[in-house]
C-alpha positions in Angstrom: 73.9 -15.2 -124.4 75.1 -18.6 -122.4 73.9 -19.9 -119.2 77.1 -18.5 -117.4 75.8 -14.8 -118.3 72.4 -15.5 -117.3 73.0 -17.0 -114.0 75.3 -13.7 -113.4 72.3 -11.4 -114.6 70.0 -13.2 -112.4 72.2 -12.9 -109.6 72.6 -9.2 -110.0 69.2 -8.9 -110.1 68.5 -10.9 -106.7 71.2 -8.3 -105.3 69.6 -5.4 -106.7 66.2 -6.4 -105.0 67.4 -6.9 -101.6 70.3 -4.3 -101.6 68.6 -2.2 -99.0 67.3 -5.2 -96.5 70.1 -5.3 -93.9 68.7 -9.0 -92.7 70.4 -10.2 -96.3 73.2 -7.7 -96.7 76.0 -9.8 -95.0 74.3 -13.6 -95.4 76.0 -16.1 -97.0 73.7 -16.5 -99.5 74.4 -13.1 -100.7 78.1 -13.5 -100.6 77.3 -16.6 -102.9 75.3 -14.4 -105.3 77.9 -11.8 -105.4 80.6 -14.5 -106.1 78.3 -15.8 -109.2 77.5 -11.9 -110.0 81.3 -11.3 -110.2 82.0 -14.7 -112.2 84.2 -16.2 -109.4 82.0 -18.9 -109.0 80.2 -20.8 -111.9 77.9 -23.9 -112.2 80.2 -25.9 -113.6 82.8 -25.1 -111.4 84.4 -27.5 -108.6 82.6 -25.6 -106.1 79.4 -26.3 -107.7 76.3 -27.6 -105.6 75.5 -30.3 -107.7 79.1 -31.9 -107.6 79.0 -31.8 -103.8 75.8 -33.4 -103.5 77.0 -36.0 -105.7 80.2 -36.5 -103.6 78.0 -36.7 -100.4 75.5 -38.9 -101.8 78.3 -41.7 -102.9 79.2 -42.2 -99.3 75.9 -43.7 -99.0 75.8 -45.8 -101.8 78.5 -48.3 -100.0 77.5 -50.1 -97.1 80.9 -49.6 -95.7 80.4 -45.9 -95.4 77.3 -46.6 -93.4 78.9 -48.7 -90.8 80.5 -45.4 -89.0 76.6 -45.1 -87.5 76.6 -48.5 -85.8 78.3 -50.0 -82.8 81.3 -52.4 -83.0 81.7 -51.7 -86.7 85.1 -52.8 -86.5 84.0 -56.6 -86.9 81.7 -55.9 -89.6 84.6 -53.9 -91.1 86.9 -56.5 -90.9 84.3 -59.1 -92.7 83.7 -56.7 -95.4 87.6 -56.3 -96.0 87.8 -59.6 -96.1 85.1 -60.0 -98.7 86.9 -57.5 -100.8 90.5 -59.0 -100.6 88.9 -62.0 -101.9 86.9 -60.6 -104.6 90.1 -58.6 -105.8 92.2 -61.9 -106.3 89.9 -63.4 -108.6 89.2 -61.8 -112.0 86.1 -60.8 -112.2 83.3 -59.7 -115.1 80.3 -57.7 -114.5 78.1 -59.7 -113.3 80.4 -61.6 -110.9 81.0 -58.0 -109.5 77.2 -57.6 -109.2 76.5 -60.9 -107.5 79.3 -60.0 -105.1 78.0 -56.9 -104.2 74.8 -58.3 -104.0 76.2 -61.1 -101.3 77.9 -57.9 -99.5 74.7 -56.1 -99.1 72.7 -59.1 -98.1 75.7 -60.4 -95.5 75.6 -56.6 -94.2 71.8 -56.4 -93.9 71.6 -59.8 -92.0 74.4 -58.5 -89.7 72.8 -55.4 -89.0 69.5 -56.9 -88.7 71.2 -59.7 -86.0 72.9 -56.7 -84.2 69.4 -54.7 -83.9 67.3 -57.9 -82.9 69.9 -58.4 -80.1 69.8 -54.9 -78.7 66.1 -55.2 -78.8 66.2 -58.1 -76.8 68.8 -56.6 -74.4 66.6 -53.7 -73.9 63.4 -55.6 -73.3 65.1 -57.5 -70.6 67.1 -55.0 -68.9 64.6 -52.8 -67.1 61.8 -54.5 -67.2 60.0 -52.3 -64.2 59.8 -49.1 -66.4 59.5 -50.7 -69.6 56.8 -49.5 -71.7 56.3 -53.0 -73.1 54.9 -54.3 -69.6 52.9 -51.4 -69.1 51.1 -51.9 -72.6 51.8 -55.4 -73.5 48.9 -56.7 -71.3 46.3 -53.6 -71.9 44.2 -55.5 -73.6 43.6 -58.5 -70.9 40.9 -56.4 -68.8 38.6 -56.3 -71.9 39.2 -59.8 -73.2 35.9 -60.9 -71.4 33.3 -58.6 -71.5 30.7 -58.6 -68.2 27.2 -57.6 -68.8 25.1 -55.9 -66.6 23.3 -58.2 -64.1 19.9 -56.5 -64.0 19.3 -55.0 -67.6 16.0 -53.3 -67.7 16.5 -52.7 -71.6 16.3 -56.2 -72.1 12.3 -56.0 -72.7 12.7 -53.2 -75.5 11.7 -54.0 -79.1 14.5 -52.4 -81.2 17.3 -52.0 -78.6 20.0 -51.0 -80.9 18.1 -48.3 -82.2 17.1 -47.3 -78.8 20.6 -47.1 -77.7 21.7 -45.0 -80.7 18.8 -42.4 -79.6 19.9 -42.3 -76.0 23.4 -41.9 -76.9 22.8 -38.8 -79.0 20.9 -37.5 -76.2 23.9 -37.8 -74.0 22.2 -40.5 -71.7 25.2 -42.8 -71.8 24.5 -45.3 -69.0 21.2 -46.4 -70.7 22.5 -46.3 -74.1 25.1 -48.9 -72.8 22.4 -50.8 -71.4 20.6 -50.6 -74.5 23.3 -51.9 -76.5 24.1 -54.4 -73.9 20.2 -55.8 -74.7 20.9 -55.6 -78.5 24.1 -57.9 -78.3 22.0 -60.5 -75.8 19.5 -60.3 -78.4 21.3 -60.6 -81.8 24.8 -61.8 -80.9 25.8 -62.2 -84.6 25.3 -58.4 -84.8 28.5 -56.8 -85.3 27.7 -53.4 -85.2 25.8 -53.8 -81.8 28.9 -55.1 -80.6 31.2 -52.6 -82.1 29.0 -49.5 -80.4 
């Protein structure tokens, strides 16, 4: 028994297992299964999914194919065509072809990056009043210089950091903050105190 017969048998089993289910009766999948069962479609035929997938993937192996998704693609296509014409005129070996391909890819990547950078800059300048950059760009300026409480009764606590942890766990947030401030003032090199 060859793989085609196995595939036809498997398709027949699938059809048999869902024959009473109305959801699958007229689906594209079931029609495809029936074609396989009847021998109309085989795994090695021109309609093969693998062949279609390979053809589809070839579109994206060449930078020219990707240009259809970019604005102003005509300029990039013209330079790509000039490069390809110049390489066609000279005899090329496999190393020259590989080098040319690498150069084309580098040129394409540079042009793409340049275009994206230009668009990004235009967007940043275009509508500054509603820009998320202006909203979040200076978010940290309010916290650059921490202002300690002017009168902190927790400065006299012996182990202010541990006391602050205990008060935080108990839910007394204002007292915990004062304890952490006292710990930072008493031990400015203690990074854990600054973290809390």
